[in-house]
DRENDO-1510 file (C-alpha; in Angstrom, 1 decimal, always signed):
<recs>
REC; n; res; u; v; w
REC; 1; MET; +79.8; +180.4; +124.7 .
REC; 2; GLY; +81.1; +181.0; +121.1 .
REC; 3; GLU; +80.1; +184.7; +121.0 .
REC; 4; ALA; +82.4; +185.5; +124.0 .
REC; 5; ALA; +85.1; +183.3; +123.2 .
REC; 6; ALA; +87.1; +185.8; +120.7 .
REC; 7; ALA; +88.4; +187.8; +123.4 .
REC; 8; VAL; +89.9; +184.9; +125.5 .
REC; 9; THR; +93.6; +184.8; +126.3 .
REC; 10; THR; +95.0; +181.5; +127.0 .
REC; 11; PRO; +98.1; +179.7; +128.3 .
REC; 12; ASN; +98.7; +178.3; +124.7 .
REC; 13; ALA; +98.7; +181.5; +122.9 .
REC; 14; SER; +102.3; +180.9; +122.1 .
REC; 15; ALA; +101.6; +177.5; +120.5 .
REC; 16; PRO; +103.6; +176.7; +117.5 .
REC; 17; GLY; +100.9; +175.0; +115.8 .
REC; 18; THR; +98.7; +178.4; +116.0 .
REC; 19; LYS; +101.1; +180.8; +114.5 .
REC; 20; SER; +100.2; +180.2; +110.9 .
REC; 21; GLY; +98.0; +183.3; +110.2 .
REC; 22; ASN; +94.4; +182.7; +109.6 .
REC; 23; PRO; +93.4; +178.8; +109.7 .
REC; 24; THR; +90.3; +177.9; +107.5 .
REC; 25; MET; +88.0; +175.1; +108.0 .
REC; 26; SER; +90.0; +173.0; +105.4 .
REC; 27; SER; +93.2; +173.5; +107.4 .
REC; 28; LEU; +91.4; +172.1; +110.5 .
REC; 29; MET; +90.3; +169.2; +108.5 .
REC; 30; ARG; +93.7; +168.6; +106.9 .
REC; 31; PHE; +94.9; +168.6; +110.7 .
REC; 32; PHE; +92.0; +166.3; +111.9 .
REC; 33; ILE; +91.5; +163.7; +109.2 .
REC; 34; PRO; +95.1; +162.1; +109.6 .
REC; 35; LEU; +94.7; +161.8; +113.4 .
REC; 36; GLY; +91.2; +160.1; +112.9 .
REC; 37; PHE; +92.3; +157.8; +110.2 .
REC; 38; ALA; +95.3; +156.8; +112.3 .
REC; 39; ALA; +93.2; +156.0; +115.1 .
REC; 40; CYS; +90.6; +153.9; +112.9 .
REC; 41; LEU; +93.7; +151.9; +111.6 .
REC; 42; VAL; +94.4; +150.7; +115.2 .
REC; 43; SER; +91.6; +148.2; +114.9 .
REC; 44; ILE; +93.6; +146.4; +112.2 .
REC; 45; THR; +96.5; +145.6; +114.5 .
REC; 46; HIS; +93.9; +143.5; +116.5 .
REC; 47; SER; +92.8; +141.7; +113.2 .
REC; 48; ILE; +96.5; +140.8; +112.2 .
REC; 49; ILE; +97.3; +139.6; +115.6 .
REC; 50; HIS; +94.1; +137.2; +116.0 .
REC; 51; SER; +94.5; +135.9; +112.5 .
REC; 52; THR; +98.1; +134.9; +113.3 .
REC; 53; LEU; +97.1; +133.3; +116.7 .
REC; 54; SER; +94.2; +131.4; +114.9 .
REC; 55; LYS; +97.1; +129.4; +113.1 .
REC; 56; ALA; +98.5; +128.0; +116.4 .
REC; 57; SER; +98.0; +124.4; +116.9 .
REC; 58; ASN; +95.8; +125.1; +120.0 .
REC; 59; PRO; +94.5; +128.6; +118.9 .
REC; 60; GLU; +92.0; +129.0; +121.9 .
REC; 61; ILE; +94.8; +128.6; +124.4 .
REC; 62; ALA; +97.0; +131.1; +122.4 .
REC; 63; ILE; +94.3; +133.7; +121.9 .
REC; 64; ALA; +93.2; +133.3; +125.7 .
REC; 65; ALA; +96.9; +133.9; +126.8 .
REC; 66; TYR; +97.3; +136.8; +124.5 .
REC; 67; ALA; +94.0; +138.2; +125.7 .
REC; 68; LEU; +94.7; +137.9; +129.4 .
REC; 69; GLY; +98.1; +139.5; +129.1 .
REC; 70; ALA; +96.8; +142.4; +126.9 .
REC; 71; SER; +94.1; +143.1; +129.6 .
REC; 72; LEU; +96.9; +143.9; +132.2 .
REC; 73; PHE; +98.9; +145.8; +129.6 .
REC; 74; GLY; +95.9; +147.9; +128.9 .
REC; 75; LEU; +96.2; +149.3; +132.4 .
REC; 76; THR; +99.9; +150.2; +132.2 .
REC; 77; GLU; +99.5; +151.7; +128.8 .
REC; 78; ARG; +97.2; +154.2; +130.4 .
REC; 79; PRO; +100.1; +156.4; +131.8 .
REC; 80; ALA; +101.7; +156.4; +128.5 .
REC; 81; VAL; +98.9; +157.4; +126.5 .
REC; 82; LEU; +98.2; +160.4; +128.5 .
REC; 83; VAL; +101.8; +161.9; +127.5 .
REC; 84; ARG; +100.5; +162.5; +124.1 .
REC; 85; GLN; +97.8; +165.0; +125.5 .
REC; 86; THR; +100.2; +166.5; +128.1 .
REC; 87; CYS; +103.0; +167.0; +125.5 .
REC; 88; SER; +100.7; +168.5; +123.2 .
REC; 89; ALA; +99.1; +170.8; +125.6 .
REC; 90; LEU; +102.3; +171.9; +127.6 .
REC; 91; VAL; +105.5; +171.9; +125.2 .
REC; 92; ARG; +106.2; +174.8; +123.3 .
REC; 93; ASP; +110.1; +175.2; +123.6 .
REC; 94; ARG; +113.0; +173.1; +124.2 .
REC; 95; VAL; +112.8; +173.6; +128.0 .
REC; 96; SER; +109.4; +172.3; +128.3 .
REC; 97; PHE; +110.2; +169.5; +125.9 .
REC; 98; ARG; +113.1; +168.6; +128.4 .
REC; 99; ALA; +110.7; +168.6; +131.2 .
REC; 100; MET; +108.2; +166.7; +129.5 .
REC; 101; SER; +111.0; +164.1; +128.4 .
REC; 102; GLY; +112.0; +163.8; +131.9 .
REC; 103; VAL; +108.4; +162.8; +133.1 .
REC; 104; THR; +108.2; +160.4; +130.3 .
REC; 105; TRP; +111.4; +158.7; +131.3 .
REC; 106; ILE; +110.3; +158.3; +134.8 .
REC; 107; LEU; +107.1; +156.6; +133.7 .
REC; 108; ILE; +109.0; +154.3; +131.6 .
REC; 109; GLY; +111.3; +153.4; +134.5 .
REC; 110; ALA; +108.1; +152.6; +136.5 .
REC; 111; THR; +106.7; +150.7; +133.6 .
REC; 112; VAL; +110.0; +148.6; +133.2 .
REC; 113; ALA; +109.9; +148.0; +137.2 .
REC; 114; PHE; +106.3; +146.8; +137.0 .
REC; 115; GLY; +107.0; +144.6; +134.2 .
REC; 116; ALA; +109.9; +143.0; +135.9 .
REC; 117; LEU; +107.9; +142.1; +138.9 .
REC; 118; ILE; +105.1; +140.6; +136.8 .
REC; 119; CYS; +107.6; +138.5; +134.6 .
REC; 120; TYR; +110.4; +137.6; +136.7 .
REC; 121; THR; +109.1; +137.2; +140.2 .
REC; 122; PRO; +106.2; +135.3; +141.9 .
REC; 123; VAL; +104.0; +138.4; +141.5 .
REC; 124; GLY; +103.2; +137.3; +138.2 .
REC; 125; ALA; +101.6; +134.2; +138.9 .
REC; 126; PHE; +99.8; +135.6; +141.8 .
REC; 127; VAL; +98.2; +138.3; +139.7 .
REC; 128; PHE; +96.9; +136.0; +137.0 .
REC; 129; ARG; +96.2; +133.0; +139.3 .
REC; 130; ASP; +94.6; +134.8; +142.2 .
REC; 131; VAL; +93.4; +138.2; +140.9 .
REC; 132; TYR; +92.4; +137.1; +137.2 .
REC; 133; GLY; +91.3; +133.7; +138.3 .
REC; 134; VAL; +93.3; +131.7; +135.5 .
REC; 135; ASP; +93.9; +128.2; +135.6 .
REC; 136; VAL; +97.4; +127.5; +136.8 .
REC; 137; SER; +98.5; +125.7; +133.6 .
REC; 138; LEU; +97.6; +128.8; +131.6 .
REC; 139; VAL; +99.8; +131.3; +133.8 .
REC; 140; PRO; +103.5; +130.3; +132.3 .
REC; 141; ALA; +102.1; +131.2; +128.7 .
REC; 142; ILE; +100.4; +134.4; +129.9 .
REC; 143; VAL; +103.6; +135.3; +131.6 .
REC; 144; SER; +105.9; +134.7; +128.7 .
REC; 145; GLY; +103.9; +136.7; +126.6 .
REC; 146; TYR; +103.8; +139.5; +129.1 .
REC; 147; GLN; +107.7; +139.8; +128.6 .
REC; 148; PHE; +107.0; +141.5; +125.5 .
REC; 149; PHE; +103.9; +143.6; +126.5 .
REC; 150; MET; +106.0; +145.3; +129.0 .
REC; 151; TRP; +108.1; +146.8; +126.2 .
REC; 152; VAL; +104.9; +147.8; +124.3 .
REC; 153; SER; +104.2; +150.3; +127.0 .
REC; 154; VAL; +107.6; +151.6; +126.9 .
REC; 155; PHE; +107.6; +152.1; +123.0 .
REC; 156; SER; +104.1; +153.8; +123.4 .
REC; 157; ALA; +105.3; +156.2; +126.0 .
REC; 158; LEU; +108.1; +157.3; +123.5 .
REC; 159; ARG; +105.7; +157.3; +120.5 .
REC; 160; CYS; +103.1; +159.5; +122.5 .
REC; 161; LEU; +105.8; +161.9; +123.5 .
REC; 162; TYR; +106.8; +162.8; +120.1 .
REC; 163; HIS; +103.2; +162.4; +118.8 .
REC; 164; GLY; +102.7; +165.4; +121.3 .
REC; 165; VAL; +105.0; +167.6; +119.3 .
REC; 166; ILE; +104.2; +166.2; +115.8 .
REC; 167; ILE; +100.6; +167.2; +116.7 .
REC; 168; SER; +101.3; +170.7; +118.0 .
REC; 169; GLN; +103.6; +171.6; +115.0 .
REC; 170; MET; +100.5; +170.4; +112.7 .
REC; 171; ARG; +102.6; +167.6; +111.2 .
REC; 172; THR; +99.6; +165.1; +112.0 .
REC; 173; LYS; +100.3; +163.2; +108.5 .
REC; 174; TRP; +103.2; +161.8; +110.3 .
REC; 175; VAL; +100.9; +160.0; +112.7 .
REC; 176; THR; +99.1; +158.4; +109.8 .
REC; 177; ILE; +102.3; +157.6; +108.3 .
REC; 178; GLY; +103.7; +156.1; +111.7 .
REC; 179; MET; +100.5; +154.1; +111.9 .
REC; 180; ILE; +100.9; +152.6; +108.3 .
REC; 181; VAL; +104.6; +151.6; +108.5 .
REC; 182; ARG; +103.6; +150.0; +112.0 .
REC; 183; LEU; +100.8; +147.9; +110.3 .
REC; 184; ALA; +103.1; +146.9; +107.3 .
REC; 185; GLY; +105.9; +145.6; +109.6 .
REC; 186; MET; +103.2; +143.7; +112.0 .
REC; 187; PHE; +101.7; +142.0; +108.6 .
REC; 188; ALA; +105.2; +141.2; +107.4 .
REC; 189; LEU; +106.0; +139.4; +110.8 .
REC; 190; SER; +102.7; +137.6; +110.9 .
REC; 191; GLN; +103.3; +136.2; +107.5 .
REC; 192; TYR; +106.9; +135.1; +108.7 .
REC; 193; PHE; +105.4; +133.4; +111.7 .
REC; 194; ILE; +102.5; +131.6; +109.7 .
REC; 195; ARG; +104.7; +130.5; +106.9 .
REC; 196; THR; +107.4; +129.1; +109.0 .
REC; 197; ASP; +104.8; +127.5; +111.3 .
REC; 198; THR; +106.2; +128.8; +114.4 .
REC; 199; VAL; +103.0; +130.2; +115.9 .
REC; 200; THR; +103.5; +128.3; +119.1 .
REC; 201; GLY; +101.5; +130.4; +121.7 .
REC; 202; GLY; +100.2; +133.9; +122.8 .
REC; 203; TRP; +103.7; +135.2; +123.0 .
REC; 204; VAL; +104.0; +135.5; +119.1 .
REC; 205; GLY; +101.1; +138.0; +119.2 .
REC; 206; ALA; +102.6; +139.8; +122.1 .
REC; 207; PHE; +105.8; +139.9; +120.0 .
REC; 208; ILE; +104.2; +141.3; +116.9 .
REC; 209; PHE; +102.7; +143.9; +118.8 .
REC; 210; ALA; +105.7; +144.9; +120.5 .
REC; 211; ALA; +107.7; +145.0; +117.2 .
REC; 212; GLY; +105.0; +147.2; +115.6 .
REC; 213; MET; +104.9; +149.6; +118.4 .
REC; 214; LEU; +108.7; +149.7; +118.2 .
REC; 215; ILE; +108.6; +150.5; +114.4 .
REC; 216; GLU; +105.8; +153.4; +114.9 .
REC; 217; ALA; +107.8; +154.9; +117.9 .
REC; 218; GLY; +111.0; +154.9; +115.6 .
REC; 219; VAL; +109.0; +156.9; +112.7 .
REC; 220; CYS; +107.7; +159.3; +115.4 .
REC; 221; TYR; +111.3; +159.7; +116.9 .
REC; 222; TRP; +112.6; +160.4; +113.5 .
REC; 223; GLU; +110.1; +163.2; +112.6 .
REC; 224; GLY; +109.6; +164.3; +116.2 .
REC; 225; ARG; +113.3; +165.0; +116.8 .
REC; 226; SER; +113.6; +167.2; +113.7 .
REC; 227; LEU; +110.6; +169.2; +115.0 .
REC; 228; THR; +112.1; +169.8; +118.5 .
REC; 229; ARG; +115.2; +171.0; +117.3 .
REC; 230; LYS; +113.4; +173.6; +115.4 .
REC; 231; LEU; +111.5; +174.8; +118.7 .
REC; 232; PRO; +112.9; +178.1; +120.4 .
REC; 233; GLU; +114.9; +177.4; +123.6 .
REC; 234; ARG; +112.5; +179.3; +125.8 .
REC; 235; VAL; +109.4; +181.1; +125.0 .
REC; 236; GLU; +108.8; +184.1; +127.4 .
REC; 237; ASP; +105.7; +183.7; +129.7 .
REC; 238; HIS; +105.2; +180.1; +128.7 .
REC; 239; GLY; +105.8; +178.9; +132.4 .
REC; 240; ILE; +106.7; +175.4; +131.7 .
REC; 241; THR; +110.1; +175.0; +132.9 .
REC; 242; SER; +110.4; +171.8; +135.2 .
REC; 243; LYS; +109.1; +168.3; +135.7 .
REC; 244; ARG; +107.0; +169.9; +138.7 .
REC; 245; HIS; +105.0; +171.9; +136.2 .
REC; 246; ILE; +104.3; +168.8; +133.9 .
REC; 247; PHE; +103.2; +166.8; +137.1 .
REC; 248; GLY; +100.8; +169.2; +138.2 .
REC; 249; PHE; +99.1; +168.9; +134.8 .
REC; 250; TYR; +99.5; +165.4; +134.2 .
REC; 251; ARG; +98.8; +164.1; +137.7 .
REC; 252; PRO; +95.1; +164.7; +137.7 .
REC; 253; LEU; +94.9; +163.1; +134.3 .
REC; 254; LEU; +96.5; +159.9; +135.3 .
REC; 255; TYR; +94.4; +159.4; +138.5 .
REC; 256; SER; +91.0; +160.2; +136.9 .
REC; 257; SER; +91.9; +157.6; +134.1 .
REC; 258; PHE; +91.8; +154.8; +136.8 .
REC; 259; ILE; +88.6; +156.1; +138.5 .
REC; 260; VAL; +86.3; +154.8; +135.6 .
REC; 261; ILE; +88.3; +151.6; +135.5 .
REC; 262; ALA; +85.5; +149.5; +137.2 .
REC; 263; VAL; +82.7; +150.2; +134.8 .
REC; 264; ALA; +83.9; +147.9; +132.1 .
REC; 265; PRO; +84.3; +144.7; +134.1 .
REC; 266; ALA; +81.2; +145.5; +136.1 .
REC; 267; THR; +79.0; +146.0; +133.0 .
REC; 268; ASN; +80.3; +142.6; +131.5 .
REC; 269; ALA; +79.7; +141.0; +135.1 .
REC; 270; LEU; +76.1; +142.1; +135.5 .
REC; 271; LEU; +75.0; +141.5; +131.9 .
REC; 272; GLY; +75.4; +137.8; +133.1 .
REC; 273; LYS; +72.4; +138.7; +135.2 .
REC; 274; THR; +70.1; +139.5; +132.3 .
REC; 275; LEU; +67.5; +137.0; +131.1 .
REC; 276; ASP; +69.5; +135.9; +128.1 .
REC; 277; VAL; +73.1; +136.0; +129.1 .
REC; 278; GLU; +74.8; +134.7; +126.1 .
REC; 279; LEU; +72.9; +137.1; +123.9 .
REC; 280; SER; +73.5; +140.1; +126.0 .
REC; 281; ILE; +77.2; +139.4; +126.2 .
REC; 282; ALA; +77.6; +138.6; +122.7 .
REC; 283; SER; +75.5; +141.4; +121.3 .
REC; 284; PHE; +77.1; +144.0; +123.4 .
REC; 285; ALA; +80.6; +142.8; +122.6 .
REC; 286; VAL; +80.0; +143.0; +118.8 .
REC; 287; ALA; +78.3; +146.3; +118.7 .
REC; 288; SER; +80.9; +147.6; +121.0 .
REC; 289; SER; +83.6; +146.8; +118.4 .
REC; 290; VAL; +81.7; +148.2; +115.8 .
REC; 291; PHE; +80.9; +151.4; +117.7 .
REC; 292; GLY; +84.6; +151.5; +118.5 .
REC; 293; VAL; +85.6; +151.7; +114.9 .
REC; 294; ILE; +83.1; +154.4; +114.1 .
REC; 295; MET; +84.1; +156.6; +117.2 .
REC; 296; SER; +87.8; +156.2; +116.9 .
REC; 297; VAL; +87.7; +158.7; +113.9 .
REC; 298; PHE; +86.5; +161.3; +116.5 .
REC; 299; THR; +88.5; +160.7; +119.3 .
REC; 300; TYR; +91.0; +163.8; +118.5 .
REC; 301; ILE; +88.7; +166.7; +118.9 .
REC; 302; HIS; +90.3; +167.9; +122.0 .
REC; 303; GLN; +93.5; +168.5; +119.9 .
REC; 304; ILE; +91.5; +170.8; +117.6 .
REC; 305; VAL; +90.8; +172.8; +120.8 .
REC; 306; LEU; +94.4; +172.7; +122.1 .
REC; 307; ASN; +96.1; +173.8; +118.9 .
REC; 308; PHE; +93.5; +176.1; +117.1 .
REC; 309; TYR; +91.2; +177.6; +119.9 .
REC; 310; PRO; +94.0; +180.5; +121.0 .
REC; 311; THR; +94.0; +182.1; +117.5 .
REC; 312; SER; +90.8; +181.0; +115.9 .
REC; 313; PRO; +88.0; +180.5; +118.7 .
REC; 314; ARG; +85.2; +181.0; +116.2 .
REC; 315; LEU; +86.4; +178.7; +113.7 .
REC; 316; VAL; +86.8; +175.9; +116.4 .
REC; 317; PHE; +83.1; +176.5; +117.6 .
REC; 318; ARG; +82.0; +176.1; +113.8 .
REC; 319; PHE; +84.2; +173.1; +113.3 .
REC; 320; GLN; +82.6; +171.6; +116.7 .
REC; 321; ARG; +79.0; +172.3; +115.3 .
REC; 322; PHE; +79.8; +170.3; +112.2 .
REC; 323; VAL; +81.9; +167.5; +113.7 .
REC; 324; GLY; +80.1; +167.1; +117.1 .
REC; 325; PHE; +77.0; +165.7; +115.6 .
REC; 326; ALA; +78.5; +163.6; +112.9 .
REC; 327; PRO; +79.2; +160.3; +114.8 .
REC; 328; GLY; +75.7; +160.1; +116.3 .
REC; 329; LEU; +74.1; +161.2; +112.8 .
REC; 330; LEU; +76.4; +158.5; +111.2 .
REC; 331; THR; +75.4; +155.7; +113.7 .
REC; 332; ALA; +71.8; +156.6; +113.3 .
REC; 333; ALA; +71.9; +156.6; +109.5 .
REC; 334; ILE; +73.3; +153.2; +109.5 .
REC; 335; PHE; +71.4; +151.4; +112.2 .
REC; 336; PHE; +68.1; +152.8; +111.8 .
REC; 337; THR; +68.2; +152.1; +108.2 .
REC; 338; PRO; +68.7; +148.7; +106.0 .
REC; 339; ALA; +72.1; +149.7; +105.8 .
REC; 340; GLY; +72.7; +148.5; +109.5 .
REC; 341; ALA; +71.2; +144.8; +108.7 .
REC; 342; PHE; +73.2; +144.7; +105.7 .
REC; 343; LEU; +76.5; +145.5; +107.5 .
REC; 344; LEU; +76.1; +143.0; +110.3 .
REC; 345; ASP; +74.8; +140.2; +108.0 .
REC; 346; GLU; +76.5; +140.5; +104.8 .
REC; 347; VAL; +79.6; +142.0; +105.9 .
REC; 348; MET; +80.2; +140.5; +109.5 .
REC; 349; GLY; +78.2; +137.3; +109.0 .
REC; 350; LEU; +76.0; +137.6; +112.0 .
REC; 351; THR; +73.0; +135.2; +111.8 .
REC; 352; GLY; +70.1; +134.2; +114.0 .
REC; 353; ARG; +69.1; +136.1; +117.0 .
REC; 354; LEU; +72.4; +137.7; +117.4 .
REC; 355; LEU; +71.5; +139.9; +114.3 .
REC; 356; PRO; +68.6; +141.8; +115.5 .
REC; 357; ALA; +69.8; +141.8; +119.0 .
REC; 358; THR; +73.2; +143.7; +117.8 .
REC; 359; LEU; +71.1; +145.9; +115.7 .
REC; 360; ASP; +69.0; +147.1; +118.9 .
REC; 361; VAL; +72.2; +147.6; +120.8 .
REC; 362; MET; +73.7; +149.7; +118.0 .
REC; 363; LYS; +70.7; +152.0; +117.8 .
REC; 364; VAL; +71.2; +152.8; +121.4 .
REC; 365; TYR; +74.9; +153.6; +121.0 .
REC; 366; ALA; +73.7; +156.4; +118.6 .
REC; 367; LEU; +72.8; +158.3; +121.7 .
REC; 368; LEU; +76.2; +157.6; +123.2 .
REC; 369; ALA; +77.8; +158.8; +119.8 .
REC; 370; LEU; +75.9; +162.2; +120.4 .
REC; 371; VAL; +77.5; +162.9; +123.9 .
REC; 372; LEU; +81.2; +161.6; +123.5 .
REC; 373; PRO; +82.5; +164.4; +121.0 .
REC; 374; TRP; +81.0; +166.9; +123.4 .
REC; 375; VAL; +82.7; +165.4; +126.2 .
REC; 376; ASP; +86.1; +165.4; +124.3 .
REC; 377; PHE; +85.6; +169.0; +123.3 .
REC; 378; GLY; +84.8; +170.2; +126.9 .
REC; 379; ASN; +88.0; +168.2; +128.0 .
REC; 380; GLY; +90.0; +170.1; +125.4 .
REC; 381; PHE; +89.2; +173.2; +127.2 .
REC; 382; LEU; +89.9; +171.8; +130.6 .
REC; 383; MET; +93.5; +170.7; +129.2 .
REC; 384; LEU; +93.8; +174.0; +127.4 .
REC; 385; PHE; +93.3; +176.2; +130.5 .
REC; 386; ARG; +95.1; +173.6; +132.6 .
REC; 387; ARG; +92.3; +172.8; +134.8 .
REC; 388; THR; +92.8; +169.1; +134.6 .
REC; 389; HIS; +91.8; +168.8; +138.3 .
REC; 390; VAL; +88.4; +168.8; +137.0 .
REC; 391; PHE; +89.0; +165.4; +135.5 .
REC; 392; MET; +88.9; +163.6; +138.9 .
REC; 393; TRP; +85.4; +164.8; +139.4 .
REC; 394; SER; +84.2; +164.2; +135.9 .
REC; 395; GLN; +85.3; +160.7; +136.0 .
REC; 396; ALA; +83.8; +160.1; +139.4 .
REC; 397; ALA; +80.6; +161.3; +138.2 .
REC; 398; ASN; +80.8; +158.7; +135.3 .
REC; 399; THR; +81.6; +156.0; +137.3 .
REC; 400; ALA; +78.9; +156.8; +139.9 .
REC; 401; ALA; +76.2; +157.3; +137.1 .
REC; 402; SER; +77.2; +154.3; +135.3 .
REC; 403; LEU; +77.2; +152.1; +138.2 .
REC; 404; THR; +73.7; +153.3; +139.4 .
REC; 405; VAL; +72.0; +152.9; +136.1 .
REC; 406; LEU; +73.7; +149.3; +135.6 .
REC; 407; VAL; +72.4; +148.1; +138.9 .
REC; 408; SER; +69.0; +149.6; +138.3 .
REC; 409; LEU; +68.5; +148.2; +134.9 .
REC; 410; VAL; +69.7; +144.8; +135.4 .
REC; 411; PHE; +67.6; +144.6; +138.7 .
REC; 412; PHE; +64.4; +146.0; +137.3 .
REC; 413; LEU; +64.6; +145.3; +133.3 .
REC; 414; PRO; +66.9; +142.4; +133.0 .
REC; 415; GLU; +64.8; +141.7; +129.8 .
REC; 416; TRP; +66.5; +144.3; +128.0 .
REC; 417; ASN; +69.6; +142.4; +127.7 .
REC; 418; GLY; +72.6; +143.7; +125.7 .
REC; 419; VAL; +71.0; +147.1; +125.4 .
REC; 420; ILE; +71.7; +147.9; +129.0 .
REC; 421; GLY; +75.4; +148.2; +128.0 .
REC; 422; PRO; +75.1; +151.5; +125.9 .
REC; 423; LEU; +72.5; +152.8; +128.1 .
REC; 424; VAL; +74.9; +152.5; +131.1 .
REC; 425; LEU; +77.8; +154.1; +129.2 .
REC; 426; THR; +75.4; +156.7; +127.9 .
REC; 427; ALA; +74.5; +157.6; +131.3 .
REC; 428; GLY; +78.0; +158.0; +132.5 .
REC; 429; SER; +79.2; +160.0; +129.7 .
REC; 430; ALA; +76.1; +162.3; +130.1 .
REC; 431; ALA; +77.1; +162.8; +133.7 .
REC; 432; GLU; +80.7; +163.4; +132.8 .
REC; 433; LEU; +79.6; +166.1; +130.3 .
REC; 434; ALA; +77.6; +167.7; +132.8 .
REC; 435; VAL; +80.4; +168.1; +135.3 .
REC; 436; VAL; +82.8; +169.4; +132.4 .
REC; 437; ALA; +80.0; +171.9; +131.4 .
REC; 438; THR; +79.6; +173.0; +134.8 .
REC; 439; ALA; +83.2; +173.5; +135.6 .
REC; 440; LEU; +83.7; +175.6; +132.4 .
REC; 441; TYR; +80.7; +177.7; +133.2 .
REC; 442; ARG; +82.0; +178.3; +136.5 .
REC; 443; ALA; +85.5; +179.4; +135.3 .
REC; 444; ARG; +83.7; +181.5; +132.5 .
REC; 445; TRP; +85.3; +184.8; +133.8 .
REC; 446; ASP; +88.8; +183.6; +134.4 .
REC; 447; ILE; +89.0; +182.1; +131.0 .
REC; 448; GLY; +87.3; +185.1; +129.1 .
REC; 449; TRP; +84.0; +183.8; +128.3 .
REC; 450; ALA; +82.1; +186.1; +130.3 .
REC; 451; ARG; +81.4; +189.7; +129.5 .
REC; 452; PRO; +81.1; +192.2; +131.9 .
REC; 453; ALA; +77.7; +194.0; +132.5 .
REC; 454; ARG; +77.0; +196.9; +130.2 .
REC; 455; GLY; +78.2; +200.2; +131.7 .
REC; 456; LYS; +81.1; +198.4; +133.8 .
</recs>
């Protein structure tokens, strides 16, 4: 793959982020590290909110109301997050940015309409009472919190729109700056509610979340607008001039993001059929949170492909050979050595049976950490060459493999308990990687990775 890559011509050859002469490995790292650091900081937002809600007069109800509202918000934010990848892949001039902005405002309108249904009509009570199975007495608290959650999706869409421009213009430090300012604002609000003794319900957490996202969106807008003014009015042969072109790229990403949605709840539900239910669910939950922090640093590999491959393909493959194995080796180095037990015991305070059980789950997560960076790497090429329709098939393969392995392990090996969780996720990601790799191999002639036979 890497040998034939140098001759490729891509749709993004005019990318503004790729016109800076000859990038080096250090320039790739300067681009990549701020993105990974910002993603890692996201975990702190949840800590701020949960520590605030723990000061409520009835913290269990407050946290439960917040968590249930956040679970529905997680679904509505998916379309917003995909704006970032779409913008960074397609926006190269002001014409394409206006088209991208138009699509973003359509998504925002749909989000506000959905939020209004949940918050101000009986639909909200139906969703939380009959779909989520929540006790009727808790529904008003959840709905009141969702009145703020609906605006988080709006601010997130605007943030991701300008993230796309900031990333493609190689100004990734502003992603980290925006995240740090957001955390500072959230912490200040948290302290206000705590010191004034006004933590009265889950809505406080949703309000802090919304305010933080608004702050980050404001920072991104301030820098992003400055960058968009510097874009050329129109880049010849770029080909992205209307919302129809944007939707052609974006729509498969959106649909595919919802295909795999059943895996997480199915995994948690079927872990309830293992031999030691409480231990299975608890060890999987704790290990998942730790793994999420480790992997968050490596979630932007696709942006390396989008922004550097058109001019420096060999460098991108060198970068991936280094970074692609890093999370797997890091996870193994921690949890196959005494460092893992020290982290879970001394830092996180795990004791009793939960400590060795979580350690076993984390060891299996090392397998998943080897697969995910290569999935993201392959997905970067699918976006770069505008073959996002493949995402539908890769996510379908992920879902099918995950559910098949999940049911099989729970039925035949229920004594494996929480270890089943990461095995299921690894099987799904491996199937996804197989589809992505196959699609890229079949398209090798079109994207310039295949060389003609000698003499032809």
